C-alpha positions, 0 to 999 in steps of 0.5 A, spaced: 499 500 499 502 507 498 501 512 503 494 513 501 492 506 503 492 504 495 495 498 493 501 499 489 504 493 484 511 491 486 513 494 478 511 501 480 515 500 488 521 498 484 521 503 479 520 508 485 526 505 489 530 507 482 527 514 481 528 516 488 535 515 488 540 520 489 544 521 483 551 518 485 558 521 483 563 516 482 570 517 485 576 515 489 577 520 494 581 518 501 576 519 506 577 518 514 571 516 519 571 514 526 565 510 529 561 515 533 563 516 541 571 514 539 576 518 539 581 515 534 580 516 526 581 510 521 582 511 513 578 509 508 576 511 501 570 513 498 568 509 491 562 514 490 557 520 493 551 523 493 547 527 497 544 522 501 550 518 502 556 514 500 560 507 498 566 507 501 572 501 503 576 500 508 580 495 512 576 494 518 569 491 519 563 495 521 557 493 522 550 494 519 547 500 523 553 503 526 553 510 527 560 514 523 563 520 522 566 521 516 571 527 513 574 528 507 580 531 510 586 526 510 590 529 516 589 532 523 582 534 527 577 536 521 578 544 520 571 546 520 564 542 522 561 543 515 567 538 513 564 532 517 558 528 516 554 523 521 552 517 517 549 510 518 552 504 515 546 501 511 550 496 507 556 491 507 559 487 502 565 482 504 569 481 498 573 475 495 580 475 493 583 479 489 579 485 492 579 483 500 577 490 502 570 490 505 565 496 502 560 499 506 554 504 504 553 509 509 546 513 509 548 521 511 543 523 517 540 530 516 
């Protein structure tokens, strides 16, 4: 059912999911992240980015629903509050050889 209580077909629902997705921009960009509440930053790499979130890789394993702080500054403490975004890990892909780094989908919090 949709918001009005009408039944919606699976095809319509799938089409809306595709149409509602934010435009993703492919890139390889270094980033740092830390689990909310931790002091230490870890290194990662953004694979793609949109208004709503990003796909990134890391050497660490993160659990789904982990809240992370992400900054695209690669050294020191983030210089500006606006350079840091809070996100929730919503997807995890564990790869096989030769690409062994895990990949995570994270949705920015508003």
